[in-house]
PyMOL Python script that loads the backbone (N, CA, C, O; Angstrom):
from pymol import cmd

cmd.read_pdbstr("""\
ATOM      1  N   UNK A   1     -12.526 -59.520 -30.123  1.00  0.00           N
ATOM      2  CA  UNK A   1     -12.111 -58.823 -30.424  1.00  0.00           C
ATOM      3  C   UNK A   1     -12.760 -57.504 -29.864  1.00  0.00           C
ATOM      4  O   UNK A   1     -11.970 -56.702 -29.365  1.00  0.00           O
ATOM      5  N   UNK A   2     -13.808 -57.243 -29.877  1.00  0.00           N
ATOM      6  CA  UNK A   2     -14.997 -55.875 -28.928  1.00  0.00           C
ATOM      7  C   UNK A   2     -15.055 -56.470 -27.806  1.00  0.00           C
ATOM      8  O   UNK A   2     -16.131 -56.305 -27.231  1.00  0.00           O
ATOM      9  N   UNK A   3     -14.210 -57.184 -27.203  1.00  0.00           N
ATOM     10  CA  UNK A   3     -14.175 -57.528 -26.053  1.00  0.00           C
ATOM     11  C   UNK A   3     -12.775 -57.055 -25.470  1.00  0.00           C
ATOM     12  O   UNK A   3     -12.683 -56.558 -24.347  1.00  0.00           O
ATOM     13  N   UNK A   4     -11.310 -57.315 -26.615  1.00  0.00           N
ATOM     14  CA  UNK A   4     -10.719 -56.667 -25.797  1.00  0.00           C
ATOM     15  C   UNK A   4     -10.396 -55.410 -26.203  1.00  0.00           C
ATOM     16  O   UNK A   4      -9.785 -54.963 -25.232  1.00  0.00           O
ATOM     17  N   UNK A   5     -10.436 -54.333 -27.262  1.00  0.00           N
ATOM     18  CA  UNK A   5     -10.942 -53.081 -27.382  1.00  0.00           C
ATOM     19  C   UNK A   5     -11.827 -52.689 -25.664  1.00  0.00           C
ATOM     20  O   UNK A   5     -11.416 -52.062 -24.688  1.00  0.00           O
ATOM     21  N   UNK A   6     -12.747 -53.179 -25.849  1.00  0.00           N
ATOM     22  CA  UNK A   6     -13.169 -52.604 -24.344  1.00  0.00           C
ATOM     23  C   UNK A   6     -11.870 -52.734 -23.303  1.00  0.00           C
ATOM     24  O   UNK A   6     -11.242 -51.710 -23.033  1.00  0.00           O
ATOM     25  N   UNK A   7     -11.538 -53.830 -22.811  1.00  0.00           N
ATOM     26  CA  UNK A   7     -10.658 -54.243 -21.982  1.00  0.00           C
ATOM     27  C   UNK A   7      -9.260 -53.049 -22.322  1.00  0.00           C
ATOM     28  O   UNK A   7      -8.534 -52.659 -21.407  1.00  0.00           O
ATOM     29  N   UNK A   8      -9.119 -52.699 -23.446  1.00  0.00           N
ATOM     30  CA  UNK A   8      -7.773 -51.524 -23.962  1.00  0.00           C
ATOM     31  C   UNK A   8      -8.316 -50.569 -23.145  1.00  0.00           C
ATOM     32  O   UNK A   8      -7.576 -50.115 -22.272  1.00  0.00           O
ATOM     33  N   UNK A   9     -10.064 -49.931 -23.272  1.00  0.00           N
ATOM     34  CA  UNK A   9     -10.682 -48.787 -23.176  1.00  0.00           C
ATOM     35  C   UNK A   9     -10.077 -48.575 -21.440  1.00  0.00           C
ATOM     36  O   UNK A   9      -9.034 -48.206 -20.901  1.00  0.00           O
ATOM     37  N   UNK A  10     -11.246 -48.991 -21.074  1.00  0.00           N
ATOM     38  CA  UNK A  10     -11.623 -49.493 -19.597  1.00  0.00           C
ATOM     39  C   UNK A  10      -9.273 -49.049 -18.865  1.00  0.00           C
ATOM     40  O   UNK A  10      -9.015 -48.268 -17.948  1.00  0.00           O
ATOM     41  N   UNK A  11      -8.263 -49.791 -19.615  1.00  0.00           N
ATOM     42  CA  UNK A  11      -7.247 -49.801 -19.071  1.00  0.00           C
ATOM     43  C   UNK A  11      -6.655 -48.824 -18.961  1.00  0.00           C
ATOM     44  O   UNK A  11      -5.963 -48.441 -18.018  1.00  0.00           O
ATOM     45  N   UNK A  12      -7.029 -48.036 -20.538  1.00  0.00           N
ATOM     46  CA  UNK A  12      -6.078 -46.482 -20.333  1.00  0.00           C
ATOM     47  C   UNK A  12      -7.699 -45.891 -19.621  1.00  0.00           C
ATOM     48  O   UNK A  12      -7.428 -44.763 -19.208  1.00  0.00           O
ATOM     49  N   UNK A  13      -8.591 -46.060 -19.443  1.00  0.00           N
ATOM     50  CA  UNK A  13      -9.567 -44.871 -18.257  1.00  0.00           C
ATOM     51  C   UNK A  13      -8.715 -45.389 -17.121  1.00  0.00           C
ATOM     52  O   UNK A  13      -7.988 -44.755 -16.357  1.00  0.00           O
ATOM     53  N   UNK A  14      -8.871 -46.190 -17.159  1.00  0.00           N
ATOM     54  CA  UNK A  14      -8.266 -46.637 -15.570  1.00  0.00           C
ATOM     55  C   UNK A  14      -7.009 -45.489 -15.468  1.00  0.00           C
ATOM     56  O   UNK A  14      -7.122 -44.567 -14.659  1.00  0.00           O
ATOM     57  N   UNK A  15      -6.200 -45.564 -16.052  1.00  0.00           N
ATOM     58  CA  UNK A  15      -4.748 -45.694 -16.137  1.00  0.00           C
ATOM     59  C   UNK A  15      -4.845 -43.537 -16.128  1.00  0.00           C
ATOM     60  O   UNK A  15      -4.040 -42.731 -15.662  1.00  0.00           O
ATOM     61  N   UNK A  16      -5.766 -43.378 -16.631  1.00  0.00           N
ATOM     62  CA  UNK A  16      -6.416 -42.058 -17.203  1.00  0.00           C
ATOM     63  C   UNK A  16      -6.557 -41.446 -15.520  1.00  0.00           C
ATOM     64  O   UNK A  16      -6.056 -40.414 -15.075  1.00  0.00           O
ATOM     65  N   UNK A  17      -7.209 -42.223 -14.962  1.00  0.00           N
ATOM     66  CA  UNK A  17      -8.367 -42.307 -13.450  1.00  0.00           C
ATOM     67  C   UNK A  17      -6.952 -42.255 -12.511  1.00  0.00           C
ATOM     68  O   UNK A  17      -7.008 -41.694 -11.417  1.00  0.00           O
ATOM     69  N   UNK A  18      -6.102 -42.662 -12.826  1.00  0.00           N
ATOM     70  CA  UNK A  18      -4.660 -42.715 -11.598  1.00  0.00           C
ATOM     71  C   UNK A  18      -3.932 -41.690 -11.891  1.00  0.00           C
ATOM     72  O   UNK A  18      -3.665 -41.077 -10.858  1.00  0.00           O
ATOM     73  N   UNK A  19      -3.524 -41.255 -12.731  1.00  0.00           N
ATOM     74  CA  UNK A  19      -3.422 -40.539 -13.396  1.00  0.00           C
ATOM     75  C   UNK A  19      -3.544 -38.893 -12.891  1.00  0.00           C
ATOM     76  O   UNK A  19      -2.775 -38.000 -12.535  1.00  0.00           O
ATOM     77  N   UNK A  20      -4.783 -39.057 -13.065  1.00  0.00           N
ATOM     78  CA  UNK A  20      -5.520 -37.761 -12.208  1.00  0.00           C
ATOM     79  C   UNK A  20      -6.248 -37.641 -10.615  1.00  0.00           C
ATOM     80  O   UNK A  20      -6.719 -36.696  -9.981  1.00  0.00           O
ATOM     81  N   UNK A  21      -6.118 -38.750 -10.404  1.00  0.00           N
ATOM     82  CA  UNK A  21      -6.492 -38.501  -8.856  1.00  0.00           C
ATOM     83  C   UNK A  21      -4.619 -38.514  -8.027  1.00  0.00           C
ATOM     84  O   UNK A  21      -4.604 -38.403  -6.801  1.00  0.00           O
ATOM     85  N   UNK A  22      -3.562 -38.615  -8.584  1.00  0.00           N
ATOM     86  CA  UNK A  22      -2.028 -38.327  -8.129  1.00  0.00           C
ATOM     87  C   UNK A  22      -1.924 -37.135  -8.562  1.00  0.00           C
ATOM     88  O   UNK A  22      -1.147 -36.417  -7.933  1.00  0.00           O
ATOM     89  N   UNK A  23      -2.478 -36.672  -9.473  1.00  0.00           N
ATOM     90  CA  UNK A  23      -2.428 -34.543  -9.267  1.00  0.00           C
ATOM     91  C   UNK A  23      -3.006 -34.266  -9.072  1.00  0.00           C
ATOM     92  O   UNK A  23      -2.876 -33.118  -9.498  1.00  0.00           O
ATOM     93  N   UNK A  24      -4.667 -34.348  -8.232  1.00  0.00           N
ATOM     94  CA  UNK A  24      -5.350 -34.426  -7.550  1.00  0.00           C
ATOM     95  C   UNK A  24      -4.626 -34.056  -6.139  1.00  0.00           C
ATOM     96  O   UNK A  24      -4.746 -32.889  -5.766  1.00  0.00           O
ATOM     97  N   UNK A  25      -3.798 -35.063  -5.233  1.00  0.00           N
ATOM     98  CA  UNK A  25      -3.316 -35.582  -4.772  1.00  0.00           C
ATOM     99  C   UNK A  25      -2.244 -34.770  -4.236  1.00  0.00           C
ATOM    100  O   UNK A  25      -2.185 -34.462  -3.046  1.00  0.00           O
ATOM    101  N   UNK A  26      -1.280 -34.374  -5.226  1.00  0.00           N
ATOM    102  CA  UNK A  26      -0.626 -33.655  -5.104  1.00  0.00           C
ATOM    103  C   UNK A  26      -0.709 -31.788  -4.737  1.00  0.00           C
ATOM    104  O   UNK A  26      -0.071 -31.068  -3.970  1.00  0.00           O
ATOM    105  N   UNK A  27      -1.674 -31.569  -5.585  1.00  0.00           N
ATOM    106  CA  UNK A  27      -2.516 -30.600  -5.111  1.00  0.00           C
ATOM    107  C   UNK A  27      -3.037 -30.045  -4.291  1.00  0.00           C
ATOM    108  O   UNK A  27      -3.164 -28.859  -3.985  1.00  0.00           O
ATOM    109  N   UNK A  28      -3.491 -31.344  -3.755  1.00  0.00           N
ATOM    110  CA  UNK A  28      -4.070 -31.009  -2.437  1.00  0.00           C
ATOM    111  C   UNK A  28      -3.335 -31.488  -1.284  1.00  0.00           C
ATOM    112  O   UNK A  28      -3.749 -31.604  -0.130  1.00  0.00           O
ATOM    113  N   UNK A  29      -2.266 -31.734  -1.720  1.00  0.00           N
ATOM    114  CA  UNK A  29      -0.913 -31.622  -0.659  1.00  0.00           C
ATOM    115  C   UNK A  29      -0.635 -30.386  -0.698  1.00  0.00           C
ATOM    116  O   UNK A  29      -0.635 -29.796   0.382  1.00  0.00           O
ATOM    117  N   UNK A  30      -0.316 -29.624  -1.934  1.00  0.00           N
ATOM    118  CA  UNK A  30       0.340 -28.552  -1.899  1.00  0.00           C
ATOM    119  C   UNK A  30      -0.682 -26.824  -1.321  1.00  0.00           C
ATOM    120  O   UNK A  30      -0.301 -25.678  -1.084  1.00  0.00           O
ATOM    121  N   UNK A  31      -1.791 -27.380  -1.308  1.00  0.00           N
ATOM    122  CA  UNK A  31      -2.690 -26.410  -0.992  1.00  0.00           C
ATOM    123  C   UNK A  31      -2.646 -25.904   0.163  1.00  0.00           C
ATOM    124  O   UNK A  31      -2.662 -24.748   0.585  1.00  0.00           O
ATOM    125  N   UNK A  32      -2.535 -27.852   1.066  1.00  0.00           N
ATOM    126  CA  UNK A  32      -2.272 -27.763   2.136  1.00  0.00           C
ATOM    127  C   UNK A  32      -1.190 -27.569   3.114  1.00  0.00           C
ATOM    128  O   UNK A  32      -1.296 -27.671   4.336  1.00  0.00           O
ATOM    129  N   UNK A  33      -0.006 -27.240   2.352  1.00  0.00           N
ATOM    130  CA  UNK A  33       0.521 -26.758   2.701  1.00  0.00           C
ATOM    131  C   UNK A  33       1.446 -25.685   2.693  1.00  0.00           C
ATOM    132  O   UNK A  33       2.496 -25.603   3.330  1.00  0.00           O
ATOM    133  N   UNK A  34       0.856 -24.724   1.764  1.00  0.00           N
ATOM    134  CA  UNK A  34       0.102 -23.307   1.557  1.00  0.00           C
ATOM    135  C   UNK A  34      -0.238 -22.785   2.642  1.00  0.00           C
ATOM    136  O   UNK A  34       0.382 -21.963   3.316  1.00  0.00           O
ATOM    137  N   UNK A  35      -1.681 -23.470   2.910  1.00  0.00           N
ATOM    138  CA  UNK A  35      -2.264 -23.296   4.259  1.00  0.00           C
ATOM    139  C   UNK A  35      -2.130 -23.103   5.127  1.00  0.00           C
ATOM    140  O   UNK A  35      -2.855 -22.411   5.841  1.00  0.00           O
ATOM    141  N   UNK A  36      -0.677 -23.898   5.547  1.00  0.00           N
ATOM    142  CA  UNK A  36       0.066 -24.154   7.166  1.00  0.00           C
ATOM    143  C   UNK A  36       0.695 -22.643   7.232  1.00  0.00           C
ATOM    144  O   UNK A  36       0.772 -21.872   8.189  1.00  0.00           O
ATOM    145  N   UNK A  37       1.127 -22.491   5.840  1.00  0.00           N
ATOM    146  CA  UNK A  37       2.681 -21.996   6.352  1.00  0.00           C
ATOM    147  C   UNK A  37       2.114 -20.628   6.685  1.00  0.00           C
ATOM    148  O   UNK A  37       2.688 -20.030   7.596  1.00  0.00           O
ATOM    149  N   UNK A  38       0.433 -19.654   5.728  1.00  0.00           N
ATOM    150  CA  UNK A  38      -0.490 -18.921   5.503  1.00  0.00           C
ATOM    151  C   UNK A  38      -1.098 -18.689   6.793  1.00  0.00           C
ATOM    152  O   UNK A  38      -1.410 -17.526   7.051  1.00  0.00           O
ATOM    153  N   UNK A  39      -1.314 -19.557   7.617  1.00  0.00           N
ATOM    154  CA  UNK A  39      -1.342 -20.065   8.869  1.00  0.00           C
ATOM    155  C   UNK A  39      -0.765 -19.406  10.378  1.00  0.00           C
ATOM    156  O   UNK A  39      -0.883 -18.852  11.471  1.00  0.00           O
ATOM    157  N   UNK A  40      -0.172 -19.932   9.476  1.00  0.00           N
ATOM    158  CA  UNK A  40       1.824 -19.245  11.027  1.00  0.00           C
ATOM    159  C   UNK A  40       1.436 -17.806  10.654  1.00  0.00           C
ATOM    160  O   UNK A  40       0.854 -17.026  11.408  1.00  0.00           O
ATOM    161  N   UNK A  41       1.956 -17.473   8.994  1.00  0.00           N
ATOM    162  CA  UNK A  41       1.766 -15.928   8.878  1.00  0.00           C
ATOM    163  C   UNK A  41       0.829 -14.929   9.528  1.00  0.00           C
ATOM    164  O   UNK A  41       1.109 -13.784   9.880  1.00  0.00           O
ATOM    165  N   UNK A  42      -0.379 -15.585   9.631  1.00  0.00           N
ATOM    166  CA  UNK A  42      -1.165 -14.887  10.341  1.00  0.00           C
ATOM    167  C   UNK A  42      -1.403 -14.776  11.118  1.00  0.00           C
ATOM    168  O   UNK A  42      -2.117 -13.787  11.283  1.00  0.00           O
ATOM    169  N   UNK A  43      -1.000 -15.837  12.691  1.00  0.00           N
ATOM    170  CA  UNK A  43      -0.661 -16.130  13.534  1.00  0.00           C
ATOM    171  C   UNK A  43       0.544 -14.490  13.996  1.00  0.00           C
ATOM    172  O   UNK A  43       0.585 -13.616  14.861  1.00  0.00           O
ATOM    173  N   UNK A  44       1.229 -14.855  12.910  1.00  0.00           N
ATOM    174  CA  UNK A  44       2.490 -14.004  13.999  1.00  0.00           C
ATOM    175  C   UNK A  44       2.109 -12.562  13.808  1.00  0.00           C
ATOM    176  O   UNK A  44       2.044 -11.786  14.762  1.00  0.00           O
ATOM    177  N   UNK A  45       1.756 -12.066  12.061  1.00  0.00           N
ATOM    178  CA  UNK A  45       0.784 -10.787  12.324  1.00  0.00           C
ATOM    179  C   UNK A  45      -0.176 -10.918  13.518  1.00  0.00           C
ATOM    180  O   UNK A  45      -0.291  -9.895  14.192  1.00  0.00           O
ATOM    181  N   UNK A  46      -1.072 -12.272  14.000  1.00  0.00           N
ATOM    182  CA  UNK A  46      -2.036 -11.601  14.931  1.00  0.00           C
ATOM    183  C   UNK A  46      -1.124 -11.115  15.895  1.00  0.00           C
ATOM    184  O   UNK A  46      -1.303 -10.048  16.481  1.00  0.00           O
ATOM    185  N   UNK A  47      -0.081 -11.910  16.097  1.00  0.00           N
ATOM    186  CA  UNK A  47       0.713 -10.981  17.483  1.00  0.00           C
ATOM    187  C   UNK A  47       1.504 -10.303  17.003  1.00  0.00           C
ATOM    188  O   UNK A  47       2.081  -9.590  17.823  1.00  0.00           O
ATOM    189  N   UNK A  48       1.689 -10.235  16.394  1.00  0.00           N
ATOM    190  CA  UNK A  48       2.153  -8.598  16.318  1.00  0.00           C
ATOM    191  C   UNK A  48       1.409  -7.195  16.306  1.00  0.00           C
ATOM    192  O   UNK A  48       1.677  -6.154  16.904  1.00  0.00           O
ATOM    193  N   UNK A  49       0.190  -7.577  15.256  1.00  0.00           N
ATOM    194  CA  UNK A  49      -0.646  -6.290  15.852  1.00  0.00           C
ATOM    195  C   UNK A  49      -1.274  -6.607  17.110  1.00  0.00           C
ATOM    196  O   UNK A  49      -2.128  -5.730  17.240  1.00  0.00           O
ATOM    197  N   UNK A  50      -1.322  -7.312  18.027  1.00  0.00           N
ATOM    198  CA  UNK A  50      -1.556  -7.413  19.634  1.00  0.00           C
ATOM    199  C   UNK A  50      -0.772  -6.769  20.122  1.00  0.00           C
ATOM    200  O   UNK A  50      -1.333  -5.807  20.645  1.00  0.00           O
ATOM    201  N   UNK A  51       1.023  -6.728  20.361  1.00  0.00           N
ATOM    202  CA  UNK A  51       1.622  -6.380  20.796  1.00  0.00           C
ATOM    203  C   UNK A  51       1.754  -4.656  20.670  1.00  0.00           C
ATOM    204  O   UNK A  51       2.105  -3.943  21.611  1.00  0.00           O
ATOM    205  N   UNK A  52       1.401  -4.167  19.331  1.00  0.00           N
ATOM    206  CA  UNK A  52       1.406  -3.218  18.982  1.00  0.00           C
ATOM    207  C   UNK A  52       0.478  -2.096  19.202  1.00  0.00           C
ATOM    208  O   UNK A  52       0.726  -0.904  19.024  1.00  0.00           O
ATOM    209  N   UNK A  53      -1.418  -3.007  19.908  1.00  0.00           N
ATOM    210  CA  UNK A  53      -1.928  -2.617  20.484  1.00  0.00           C
ATOM    211  C   UNK A  53      -1.684  -2.398  22.093  1.00  0.00           C
ATOM    212  O   UNK A  53      -2.044  -1.265  22.413  1.00  0.00           O
ATOM    213  N   UNK A  54      -1.352  -2.896  22.812  1.00  0.00           N
ATOM    214  CA  UNK A  54      -1.127  -2.596  23.881  1.00  0.00           C
ATOM    215  C   UNK A  54       0.098  -1.677  23.680  1.00  0.00           C
ATOM    216  O   UNK A  54       0.079  -1.189  24.810  1.00  0.00           O
ATOM    217  N   UNK A  55       1.050  -1.134  23.136  1.00  0.00           N
ATOM    218  CA  UNK A  55       1.837  -0.275  23.255  1.00  0.00           C
ATOM    219  C   UNK A  55       1.086   0.940  22.850  1.00  0.00           C
ATOM    220  O   UNK A  55       1.301   1.977  23.477  1.00  0.00           O
ATOM    221  N   UNK A  56      -0.225   0.929  21.358  1.00  0.00           N
ATOM    222  CA  UNK A  56      -0.750   2.471  22.109  1.00  0.00           C
ATOM    223  C   UNK A  56      -0.964   2.556  22.987  1.00  0.00           C
ATOM    224  O   UNK A  56      -0.518   3.573  23.518  1.00  0.00           O
ATOM    225  N   UNK A  57      -1.898   1.493  23.979  1.00  0.00           N
ATOM    226  CA  UNK A  57      -2.871   1.876  24.618  1.00  0.00           C
ATOM    227  C   UNK A  57      -1.888   2.355  25.400  1.00  0.00           C
ATOM    228  O   UNK A  57      -2.065   3.547  25.654  1.00  0.00           O
ATOM    229  N   UNK A  58      -0.539   1.709  26.071  1.00  0.00           N
ATOM    230  CA  UNK A  58       0.421   2.505  26.894  1.00  0.00           C
ATOM    231  C   UNK A  58       0.590   4.000  26.084  1.00  0.00           C
ATOM    232  O   UNK A  58      -0.031   4.829  26.749  1.00  0.00           O
ATOM    233  N   UNK A  59       1.017   4.442  25.256  1.00  0.00           N
ATOM    234  CA  UNK A  59       0.995   5.354  24.909  1.00  0.00           C
ATOM    235  C   UNK A  59       0.313   7.127  25.383  1.00  0.00           C
ATOM    236  O   UNK A  59       0.723   8.204  25.816  1.00  0.00           O
ATOM    237  N   UNK A  60      -1.450   6.201  24.761  1.00  0.00           N
ATOM    238  CA  UNK A  60      -2.621   6.688  24.720  1.00  0.00           C
ATOM    239  C   UNK A  60      -2.749   7.223  26.713  1.00  0.00           C
ATOM    240  O   UNK A  60      -3.664   7.896  27.186  1.00  0.00           O
ATOM    241  N   UNK A  61      -1.857   6.804  27.288  1.00  0.00           N
ATOM    242  CA  UNK A  61      -1.969   6.727  28.593  1.00  0.00           C
ATOM    243  C   UNK A  61      -1.538   7.977  28.892  1.00  0.00           C
ATOM    244  O   UNK A  61      -2.042   9.026  29.295  1.00  0.00           O
ATOM    245  N   UNK A  62      -0.146   7.455  28.491  1.00  0.00           N
ATOM    246  CA  UNK A  62       0.749   8.741  28.428  1.00  0.00           C
ATOM    247  C   UNK A  62       0.610  10.030  28.215  1.00  0.00           C
ATOM    248  O   UNK A  62       0.881  10.964  28.969  1.00  0.00           O
ATOM    249  N   UNK A  63       0.050  10.040  26.844  1.00  0.00           N
ATOM    250  CA  UNK A  63      -0.515  11.382  26.702  1.00  0.00           C
ATOM    251  C   UNK A  63      -1.446  11.967  26.849  1.00  0.00           C
ATOM    252  O   UNK A  63      -1.464  13.195  26.771  1.00  0.00           O
ATOM    253  N   UNK A  64      -2.988  10.884  27.228  1.00  0.00           N
ATOM    254  CA  UNK A  64      -3.633  11.257  28.692  1.00  0.00           C
ATOM    255  C   UNK A  64      -2.874  12.284  29.772  1.00  0.00           C
ATOM    256  O   UNK A  64      -3.191  13.448  30.016  1.00  0.00           O
ATOM    257  N   UNK A  65      -2.219  11.819  30.116  1.00  0.00           N
ATOM    258  CA  UNK A  65      -2.084  11.811  31.292  1.00  0.00           C
ATOM    259  C   UNK A  65      -0.923  13.469  31.493  1.00  0.00           C
ATOM    260  O   UNK A  65      -0.763  14.382  32.303  1.00  0.00           O
ATOM    261  N   UNK A  66      -0.411  13.036  30.250  1.00  0.00           N
ATOM    262  CA  UNK A  66       0.599  14.823  30.053  1.00  0.00           C
ATOM    263  C   UNK A  66      -1.015  15.853  29.511  1.00  0.00           C
ATOM    264  O   UNK A  66      -1.301  16.987  29.896  1.00  0.00           O
ATOM    265  N   UNK A  67      -1.658  15.139  28.728  1.00  0.00           N
ATOM    266  CA  UNK A  67      -2.298  16.348  28.353  1.00  0.00           C
ATOM    267  C   UNK A  67      -3.299  16.573  29.777  1.00  0.00           C
ATOM    268  O   UNK A  67      -3.831  17.672  29.622  1.00  0.00           O
ATOM    269  N   UNK A  68      -3.666  16.085  30.832  1.00  0.00           N
ATOM    270  CA  UNK A  68      -4.097  16.658  31.933  1.00  0.00           C
ATOM    271  C   UNK A  68      -3.062  17.468  32.654  1.00  0.00           C
ATOM    272  O   UNK A  68      -3.499  18.475  33.212  1.00  0.00           O
ATOM    273  N   UNK A  69      -1.898  17.253  32.744  1.00  0.00           N
ATOM    274  CA  UNK A  69      -0.758  17.887  33.288  1.00  0.00           C
ATOM    275  C   UNK A  69      -0.604  19.505  32.874  1.00  0.00           C
ATOM    276  O   UNK A  69      -0.488  20.512  33.573  1.00  0.00           O
ATOM    277  N   UNK A  70      -0.641  19.352  31.788  1.00  0.00           N
ATOM    278  CA  UNK A  70       0.053  20.359  30.651  1.00  0.00           C
ATOM    279  C   UNK A  70      -1.631  21.569  31.154  1.00  0.00           C
ATOM    280  O   UNK A  70      -1.655  22.799  31.176  1.00  0.00           O
ATOM    281  N   UNK A  71      -2.609  20.739  31.427  1.00  0.00           N
ATOM    282  CA  UNK A  71      -4.093  21.819  31.772  1.00  0.00           C
ATOM    283  C   UNK A  71      -3.787  22.244  32.950  1.00  0.00           C
ATOM    284  O   UNK A  71      -3.713  23.470  33.033  1.00  0.00           O
ATOM    285  N   UNK A  72      -3.553  21.564  34.034  1.00  0.00           N
ATOM    286  CA  UNK A  72      -3.175  21.765  35.357  1.00  0.00           C
ATOM    287  C   UNK A  72      -1.892  23.337  35.071  1.00  0.00           C
ATOM    288  O   UNK A  72      -1.826  24.514  35.425  1.00  0.00           O
ATOM    289  N   UNK A  73      -1.187  22.491  34.339  1.00  0.00           N
ATOM    290  CA  UNK A  73      -0.164  23.874  34.232  1.00  0.00           C
ATOM    291  C   UNK A  73      -0.585  25.563  33.635  1.00  0.00           C
ATOM    292  O   UNK A  73      -0.103  26.619  34.044  1.00  0.00           O
ATOM    293  N   UNK A  74      -1.586  25.380  32.602  1.00  0.00           N
ATOM    294  CA  UNK A  74      -1.466  26.372  31.915  1.00  0.00           C
ATOM    295  C   UNK A  74      -3.413  26.797  32.943  1.00  0.00           C
ATOM    296  O   UNK A  74      -3.915  27.920  32.983  1.00  0.00           O
ATOM    297  N   UNK A  75      -3.909  25.777  33.455  1.00  0.00           N
ATOM    298  CA  UNK A  75      -4.223  27.658  34.714  1.00  0.00           C
ATOM    299  C   UNK A  75      -3.715  27.511  35.732  1.00  0.00           C
ATOM    300  O   UNK A  75      -4.340  27.807  36.750  1.00  0.00           O
ATOM    301  N   UNK A  76      -3.046  27.250  35.770  1.00  0.00           N
ATOM    302  CA  UNK A  76      -1.724  28.069  37.056  1.00  0.00           C
ATOM    303  C   UNK A  76      -1.130  29.186  36.469  1.00  0.00           C
ATOM    304  O   UNK A  76      -1.059  30.266  37.056  1.00  0.00           O
ATOM    305  N   UNK A  77      -0.421  28.867  34.619  1.00  0.00           N
ATOM    306  CA  UNK A  77      -0.550  30.200  34.710  1.00  0.00           C
ATOM    307  C   UNK A  77      -1.168  31.241  34.889  1.00  0.00           C
ATOM    308  O   UNK A  77      -0.969  32.151  35.695  1.00  0.00           O
ATOM    309  N   UNK A  78      -2.308  31.037  33.746  1.00  0.00           N
ATOM    310  CA  UNK A  78      -3.430  31.848  33.594  1.00  0.00           C
ATOM    311  C   UNK A  78      -3.826  32.682  35.220  1.00  0.00           C
ATOM    312  O   UNK A  78      -3.836  33.897  35.413  1.00  0.00           O
ATOM    313  N   UNK A  79      -4.084  31.733  36.095  1.00  0.00           N
ATOM    314  CA  UNK A  79      -4.279  32.109  37.349  1.00  0.00           C
ATOM    315  C   UNK A  79      -2.826  33.528  38.037  1.00  0.00           C
ATOM    316  O   UNK A  79      -3.130  34.693  38.295  1.00  0.00           O
ATOM    317  N   UNK A  80      -1.453  32.983  38.168  1.00  0.00           N
ATOM    318  CA  UNK A  80      -0.781  33.493  38.139  1.00  0.00           C
ATOM    319  C   UNK A  80      -0.615  34.676  37.433  1.00  0.00           C
ATOM    320  O   UNK A  80       0.176  35.433  37.994  1.00  0.00           O
ATOM    321  N   UNK A  81      -1.115  35.128  36.330  1.00  0.00           N
ATOM    322  CA  UNK A  81      -1.300  35.997  35.454  1.00  0.00           C
ATOM    323  C   UNK A  81      -2.154  37.280  35.721  1.00  0.00           C
ATOM    324  O   UNK A  81      -1.713  38.426  35.625  1.00  0.00           O
ATOM    325  N   UNK A  82      -3.547  36.911  36.099  1.00  0.00           N
ATOM    326  CA  UNK A  82      -4.088  37.651  36.403  1.00  0.00           C
ATOM    327  C   UNK A  82      -4.329  38.076  37.846  1.00  0.00           C
ATOM    328  O   UNK A  82      -5.062  38.957  38.295  1.00  0.00           O
ATOM    329  N   UNK A  83      -3.497  37.192  38.466  1.00  0.00           N
ATOM    330  CA  UNK A  83      -3.343  38.196  40.221  1.00  0.00           C
ATOM    331  C   UNK A  83      -2.056  38.830  39.942  1.00  0.00           C
ATOM    332  O   UNK A  83      -1.940  39.797  40.695  1.00  0.00           O
ATOM    333  N   UNK A  84      -0.797  38.664  38.995  1.00  0.00           N
ATOM    334  CA  UNK A  84       0.051  39.618  38.909  1.00  0.00           C
ATOM    335  C   UNK A  84      -0.818  41.223  38.185  1.00  0.00           C
ATOM    336  O   UNK A  84      -0.617  42.401  38.480  1.00  0.00           O
ATOM    337  N   UNK A  85      -1.804  40.603  37.165  1.00  0.00           N
ATOM    338  CA  UNK A  85      -2.409  41.798  36.287  1.00  0.00           C
ATOM    339  C   UNK A  85      -3.517  42.456  37.650  1.00  0.00           C
ATOM    340  O   UNK A  85      -3.816  43.603  37.320  1.00  0.00           O
ATOM    341  N   UNK A  86      -3.960  42.214  38.561  1.00  0.00           N
ATOM    342  CA  UNK A  86      -4.798  42.983  39.308  1.00  0.00           C
ATOM    343  C   UNK A  86      -3.471  43.140  40.546  1.00  0.00           C
ATOM    344  O   UNK A  86      -3.932  44.033  41.258  1.00  0.00           O
ATOM    345  N   UNK A  87      -2.209  42.779  41.111  1.00  0.00           N
ATOM    346  CA  UNK A  87      -1.503  42.969  41.541  1.00  0.00           C
ATOM    347  C   UNK A  87      -1.040  44.836  41.271  1.00  0.00           C
ATOM    348  O   UNK A  87      -1.181  45.814  42.004  1.00  0.00           O
ATOM    349  N   UNK A  88      -0.369  44.649  39.660  1.00  0.00           N
ATOM    350  CA  UNK A  88       0.074  46.086  38.744  1.00  0.00           C
ATOM    351  C   UNK A  88      -1.264  46.734  39.199  1.00  0.00           C
ATOM    352  O   UNK A  88      -1.175  47.798  39.811  1.00  0.00           O
ATOM    353  N   UNK A  89      -2.230  46.321  39.017  1.00  0.00           N
ATOM    354  CA  UNK A  89      -2.933  47.588  39.013  1.00  0.00           C
ATOM    355  C   UNK A  89      -3.790  48.166  40.005  1.00  0.00           C
ATOM    356  O   UNK A  89      -4.469  49.192  39.945  1.00  0.00           O
ATOM    357  N   UNK A  90      -3.595  47.073  41.216  1.00  0.00           N
ATOM    358  CA  UNK A  90      -3.752  47.276  42.742  1.00  0.00           C
ATOM    359  C   UNK A  90      -3.083  48.621  43.201  1.00  0.00           C
ATOM    360  O   UNK A  90      -3.474  49.601  43.836  1.00  0.00           O
ATOM    361  N   UNK A  91      -1.732  48.189  42.518  1.00  0.00           N
ATOM    362  CA  UNK A  91      -0.524  48.974  42.926  1.00  0.00           C
ATOM    363  C   UNK A  91      -1.123  50.630  42.145  1.00  0.00           C
ATOM    364  O   UNK A  91      -0.737  50.199  41.058  1.00  0.00           O
ATOM    365  N   UNK A  92      -1.241  50.925  42.069  1.00  0.00           N
ATOM    366  CA  UNK A  92      -2.165  51.991  41.409  1.00  0.00           C
ATOM    367  C   UNK A  92      -3.499  52.631  41.524  1.00  0.00           C
ATOM    368  O   UNK A  92      -3.840  53.497  40.718  1.00  0.00           O
TER     369      UNK A  92
END
""", "prot")
cmd.dss("prot")
cmd.show_as("cartoon", "prot")
cmd.util.cbc("prot")
cmd.orient("prot")
């Protein structure tokens, strides 16, 4: 009778362990699927950031070029104003 009771307890524990193992396997598979999906999203985000960074670099280059052109224009305008003022006072 003790052996039969021990056998039933062993079968019950075996059944519980089997159930826990199946649930653990299901959880691990679900976690794996989630990680794969998250990895895909991170790759997409990385790609988007890379494209944004390239666009930003191009815009910064254009802004720097425009700023340099504006400086040259401002210098030419200042020189022209000084020449006009000099000619104005030179005329009197």
